[in-house]
C-alpha positions in Angstrom: 0.0 -0.4 0.2 1.3 3.5 -1.0 2.0 6.6 0.9 -1.1 8.1 -1.2 -3.3 5.1 -0.4 -2.6 5.5 3.4 -3.2 9.8 3.1 -6.7 8.6 1.3 -7.7 6.4 4.3 -6.7 9.0 7.1 -8.2 12.0 5.1 -11.7 10.0 4.7 -11.4 8.9 8.6 -10.8 12.7 9.3 -13.7 13.8 7.2 -15.7 11.5 8.2 -15.4 12.0 11.7 -15.7 15.5 11.5 -19.7 15.0 9.8 -20.6 12.8 12.6 -18.9 14.9 15.4 -20.3 18.3 14.0 -23.9 16.7 13.9 -23.5 15.4 17.6 -23.0 19.2 18.8 -26.2 20.5 17.0 -28.0 20.5 20.3 -25.2 22.7 22.0 -24.8 25.3 19.6 -27.4 24.7 16.3 -27.6 23.4 13.2 -26.0 25.9 11.8 -22.3 24.1 12.0 -23.4 21.0 10.6 -25.1 22.8 7.3 -22.0 24.9 6.7 -19.7 21.9 6.9 -21.7 20.3 4.1 -21.5 23.2 1.9 -18.0 23.5 2.4 -17.5 19.3 1.8 -19.8 20.3 -1.5 -17.7 22.8 -2.9 -14.5 20.9 -1.7 -16.1 17.6 -3.7 -16.0 19.7 -6.8 -12.8 21.2 -6.2 -11.0 18.1 -6.0 -12.5 16.4 -9.6 -9.7 17.9 -11.2 -7.8 14.5 -11.7 -6.6 14.1 -7.8 -6.9 10.4 -7.7 -5.5 7.6 -6.0 -4.9 4.0 -8.1 -5.5 1.2 -5.0 -5.7 -2.6 -6.5 -6.1 -1.5 -10.0 -9.4 0.6 -9.0 -8.8 4.5 -9.4 -10.2 6.6 -6.6 -11.2 10.2 -7.0 -10.5 12.5 -3.9 -13.7 14.5 -4.6 -16.2 11.7 -5.0 -14.6 9.0 -2.8 -13.8 11.3 0.6 -15.8 14.3 0.5 -18.8 13.7 -1.9 -19.3 10.2 -0.1 -19.1 11.8 3.6 -22.4 13.9 2.5 -24.6 10.9 2.4 -23.2 10.2 5.6 -24.5 13.4 7.0 -27.8 12.7 5.1 -28.4 9.8 6.9 -27.9 11.0 10.6 -29.8 14.0 10.1 -32.9 12.3 8.3 -32.6 9.6 11.5 -32.3 12.0 14.1 -33.8 15.3 12.7 -36.5 14.2 10.5 -37.3 15.1 6.7 -37.6 18.5 7.1 -33.9 19.0 8.6 -33.0 16.3 5.5 -34.5 18.4 2.8 -32.3 21.1 4.4 -29.3 19.6 3.8 -30.0 18.3 0.7 -31.0 21.9 -0.9 -27.5 23.2 0.7 -25.9 20.4 -1.1 -27.3 21.4 -4.3 -27.1 25.1 -3.8 -23.7 25.2 -3.4 -23.0 22.7 -6.8 -24.8 25.1 -8.3 -22.8 28.2 -6.9 -19.5 26.6 -7.1 -20.5 25.7 -10.7 -21.2 28.8 -11.7 -18.2 30.9 -10.1 -16.1 28.1 -12.5 -18.3 29.4 -15.3 -17.7 33.2 -14.5 -13.8 32.7 -13.5 -13.3 30.9 -17.4 -15.4 34.3 -18.8 -13.2 36.6 -17.3 -10.3 34.9 -18.6 -11.9 35.0 -21.7 -12.7 38.7 -21.9 -9.1 39.8 -20.7 -7.7 37.5 -23.5 -5.9 35.5 -20.7 -4.7 31.9 -21.1 -7.0 28.8 -20.5 -7.0 28.0 -16.6 -6.5 24.3 -17.3 -6.7 23.4 -13.7 -10.2 24.4 -13.6 -12.9 22.5 -15.7 -15.1 24.4 -17.9 -18.6 23.4 -16.7 -20.3 20.7 -18.5 -24.2 21.2 -18.1 -24.8 17.5 -18.7 -22.8 16.6 -15.5 -23.8 19.2 -13.7 -27.5 17.8 -14.3 -26.9 14.7 -14.0 -25.3 15.4 -10.1 -27.7 17.4 -9.2 -30.5 15.2 -10.1 -28.7 12.6 -9.1 -28.5 13.7 -5.8 -32.2 14.7 -5.1 -32.9 11.1 -6.3 -30.2 9.4 -3.9 -31.5 11.7 -1.0 -35.4 10.3 -1.6 -34.0 6.8 -2.1 -32.1 6.9 1.0 -35.3 8.2 3.1 -37.4 5.3 1.9 -35.0 2.7 1.9 -33.9 3.8 5.7 -38.1 3.7 6.4 -38.3 0.3 4.6 -35.6 -1.6 6.0 -36.9 -0.2 9.8 -39.8 -1.9 9.4 -40.8 -3.8 12.4 -41.8 -6.8 10.9 -38.7 -7.3 8.9 -36.8 -7.4 11.7 -33.5 -5.9 10.8 -30.9 -5.2 13.4 -29.6 -1.5 13.5 -26.1 -2.7 11.6 -28.0 -4.5 8.7 -30.6 -1.6 8.3 -27.5 1.3 8.3 -24.9 -1.2 5.6 -27.8 -1.9 3.1 -29.1 1.8 3.2 -26.0 3.1 2.6 -25.0 0.3 0.0 -27.9 1.0 -1.8 -27.5 4.7 -2.2 -23.7 4.5 -2.9 -24.8 2.0 -5.7 -27.6 4.2 -6.7 -25.3 7.0 -6.9 -22.9 5.4 -9.2 -25.5 4.0 -11.5 -27.4 7.3 -11.5 -24.5 9.6 -12.3 -22.2 7.6 -14.3 -25.8 6.9 -16.7 -26.6 10.5 -16.8 -22.8 12.0 -17.4 -21.7 9.3 -19.8 -24.3 7.0 -21.4 -23.6 6.9 -24.9 -19.6 7.7 -24.9 -17.0 4.8 -25.0 -15.9 4.9 -21.3 -19.5 4.7 -20.1 -19.2 0.8 -18.9 -15.4 0.9 -17.6 -16.7 4.2 -15.5 -19.9 2.4 -14.4 -18.1 -0.8 -13.3 -15.2 1.4 -11.5 -17.2 3.2 -9.8 -19.6 0.5 -8.3 -16.5 -1.7 -7.1 -14.8 2.0 -5.7 -18.4 2.7 -3.6 -18.6 -0.7 -2.6 -15.3 -0.2 -0.8 -16.0 3.1 0.4 -19.4 1.7 2.1 -17.7 -1.0 3.7 -14.8 1.4 5.1 -17.6 4.5 6.2 -20.0 1.7 7.5 -18.5 1.3 11.1 -18.4 4.9 11.3 -21.8 5.6 10.3 -23.3 2.5 12.2 -21.3 3.2 15.5 -22.3 6.8 15.4 -25.9 5.6 15.2 -26.1 3.5 17.7 -23.9 5.7 20.1 -26.3 8.6 19.6 -29.5 6.4 20.1 -28.4 5.2 23.4 -28.2 8.8 24.4 -31.2 10.3 26.7 -34.0 12.4 25.1 -32.3 11.2 21.4 -34.2 8.3 19.2 -34.6 7.2 15.6 -37.6 7.6 14.9 -39.8 4.7 12.3 -41.5 7.3 9.7 -44.0 6.6 7.0 -41.8 5.1 4.0 -42.7 8.1 1.8 -42.2 10.8 4.9 -39.7 12.9 3.0 -42.0 13.3 -0.2 -45.0 13.9 2.4 -42.6 16.7 4.2 -42.1 18.5 0.5 -45.8 18.6 0.0 -46.4 19.6 3.3 -43.8 22.3 3.1 -45.0 23.5 -0.8 -48.3 24.0 1.3 -47.1 25.9 3.9 -45.3 28.1 1.6 -48.8 28.3 -0.8 -50.5 29.2 2.7 -48.1 32.1 3.2 -48.3 33.6 0.3 -52.3 33.8 0.2 -51.7 35.2 3.9 -49.2 37.9 2.8 -51.4 39.1 0.4 -54.4 39.1 2.2 -52.2 41.3 4.7 -51.1 43.3 2.1 -54.1 43.9 0.7 -55.6 44.5 4.2 -53.1 47.5 4.7 -53.5 48.8 1.7 -57.2 48.8 2.8 -56.3 50.4 6.0 -53.9 53.2 4.5 -56.8 54.3 2.1 -58.8 54.3 4.9 -56.3 56.6 6.8 -55.7 58.8 4.1 -59.5 59.2 3.5 -60.0 60.2 7.4 -57.0 62.5 7.1 -58.3 64.1 4.0 -61.6 64.9 6.2 -59.9 65.9 9.3 -58.4 68.4 7.3 -61.3 70.0 5.7 -63.3 70.0 9.1 -63.1 73.3 10.6 -64.5 72.9 14.5 -65.4 75.7 17.1 -64.1 75.2 20.4 -63.7 76.9 23.9 -65.2 80.4 24.8 -66.8 82.4 21.8 -66.8 86.3 23.1 -70.6 87.5 21.8 -72.1 90.7 22.1 -75.2 90.7 24.1 -76.6 93.7 22.2 -76.0 93.2 18.4 -74.7 89.6 18.7 -71.0 90.1 16.8 -68.5 87.8 18.0 -65.2 89.0 18.2 -62.3 86.6 16.3 -58.9 85.8 18.0 -57.5 89.1 16.5 -59.7 91.1 18.6 -62.2 92.2 15.6 -65.9 92.0 16.1 -67.8 90.3 13.2 -71.3 89.1 12.3 -71.9 85.7 13.3 -72.7 84.5 10.2 -69.2 85.7 9.0 -67.4 84.3 11.6 -69.1 80.9 11.3 -68.6 80.9 7.7 -64.8 81.2 8.6 -64.7 78.6 11.5 -67.1 75.7 10.1 -68.3 74.4 6.8 -71.7 75.5 7.4 -73.6 76.9 4.6 -75.8 79.9 6.0 -79.0 81.3 4.1 -81.2 84.1 5.8 -84.9 84.0 6.6 -86.5 85.4 9.8 -88.5 84.1 13.1 -92.2 84.6 13.6 -91.5 86.9 16.5 -89.4 89.4 14.0 -91.9 88.9 11.5 -94.6 90.6 14.0 -92.1 93.3 14.8 -91.4 94.1 10.9 -95.0 94.2 10.4 -95.8 96.3 13.3 -92.8 99.0 12.4 -94.1 99.2 8.8 -98.0 99.5 10.2 -98.8 96.3 8.5 -100.0 94.6 11.7 -103.5 93.1 11.3 -106.2 94.6 13.9 -108.2 92.5 16.0 
């Protein structure tokens, strides 16, 4: 065994331990560090797909897919087993998001070199849309299969021990990943069968190596107080997606309703403010002459009562004559009827 193989083994042991240890600290520090680690490992898995590989027993082990990419599956297994479908989808979204972001960075880097007329960067691969699509689709399908297989193998009637359940789930998702990715990325090309065969063999070896880490962690965590491996329905992860979509739909409807209510409220407030600005009111004591009934305004001027009301209110005045005054006017004019 060469020094490259020894380094590869210790590198894998370190990364697997780091993933599981970070997840074990979620109750103390929260899950943010775990998801950040998954994002970093996703970036490293693509950064090391540039030809960095180790030959062992005639099999090529690419650093990115052998160490970093497979460690992501360990992370998804433990987060689904202990934290449920919602947390698992957060992990999957982190991995897919970082994958797309990293490939976009590669593309922008090549575009920059092209625009400034610099030599092509040979160490940074130009993104391949087929490979990228195959990777993203494979990761999503793998994650759904992982959850379904984990729940199915955990059914009581199968009576499988934990280590059998862990090994079969891990091996199944590793082989499915190898088959889907190789087919999606290389089907129809000359090296397709060799790539598929080599990847399946290498994933079997990686599963045998990674299995003790995953089983030991699951067994250790399940024995801790307050932490259990819950048995969920087989399609729980898909049901969770539907529930999340329904929640998002309800949230959009609620936001739209509240926005309409706020607009209506603002309209009413505006109308009230407009009405208030147009209303003139009379307040306090109003000095009025006891003889001529003129009113003294704030500036000390005496005004006829109709003028004062017109300036200080929205009232419209009209003139008439009351019965008593009518009698007086008739008397002064000599028009009083004789009895």
